[in-house]
Every structure is written in structure tokens, then in C-alpha cells.
C-alpha positions in Angstrom: -5.9 13.4 18.4 -9.3 11.9 17.7 -12.3 14.2 17.9 -15.3 13.0 19.7 -18.7 13.9 18.2 -22.3 13.7 19.5 -24.6 12.9 16.7 -28.4 13.1 16.8 -30.8 14.9 19.0 -30.9 12.3 21.8 -27.1 12.1 22.2 -26.8 15.9 22.2 -29.6 16.4 24.7 -28.0 13.7 26.9 -24.6 15.5 26.7 -26.1 18.9 27.6 -28.4 17.4 30.3 -31.5 18.8 28.5 -34.9 17.1 28.7 -36.2 18.4 25.4 -34.9 19.7 22.0 -36.4 23.2 22.7 -33.6 23.8 25.2 -31.0 23.0 22.6 -32.7 25.2 20.0 -32.7 28.1 22.5 -28.9 27.6 23.2 -28.3 27.3 19.5 -30.0 30.6 19.0 -27.6 32.0 21.6 -24.6 30.7 19.7 -24.1 27.0 20.7 -22.0 25.5 17.9 -24.4 22.8 16.5 -23.6 21.7 13.0 -25.6 19.5 10.6 -24.5 16.5 8.5 -25.7 16.2 4.9 -28.5 13.9 6.1 -29.6 16.8 8.4 -28.6 15.0 11.6 -27.4 17.5 14.2 -23.8 17.2 15.4 -22.0 18.6 18.4 -18.3 18.5 19.2 -18.2 18.2 23.1 -15.0 20.2 23.7 -16.3 23.1 21.6 -19.6 23.0 23.4 -18.0 22.8 26.8 -15.9 25.9 26.0 -18.9 27.7 24.7 -21.0 26.8 27.7 -18.3 28.1 30.1 -18.0 31.4 28.1 -21.8 31.7 28.0 -22.1 31.2 31.8 -19.4 33.8 32.5 -21.1 36.3 30.1 -24.5 35.8 31.7 -23.0 36.2 35.2 -21.3 39.4 34.2 -24.6 40.8 32.8 -26.6 39.8 35.9 -24.5 40.3 39.0 -25.8 38.5 42.1 -28.1 40.4 44.3 -26.5 41.3 47.6 -28.4 42.7 50.6 -26.8 45.4 52.8 
């Protein structure tokens, strides 16, 4: 199995649908698995990021249940 990688800020932002690097930095602070190559280019493995995003979404939904009106 070949592992697909997203290398560089633009490619990572495109994969995540982010318009700026600040969004990626925020998610990285929350635990998004961004790694760095020896030349300091950021690298993201899409299947890991997808699993993380799903888990993050479920966690946030469980912490903030939807508001229901009686």
C-alpha cells in the first residue's frame, strides 16, 4: 500500500479546505497530526488527518450538544 502525503502549506490548506495557514495552526494546536520534513516543510498524511478530523468533530459535538427548544 502506497501512502499519500500532502507536502507544503498550500497543499495541506487545499486538502483541509482552509483559506489561510492560521486555521491549520489552530487545528495543529488541537492535535492535527502535522509533521515536518528535515527542510521544515509541513507534511500531512490524508488518511490520518481524516480520521483525526472525524474524531475531533465527534468530540466537539459531544461537548456542545445542539440547542433544542421545548
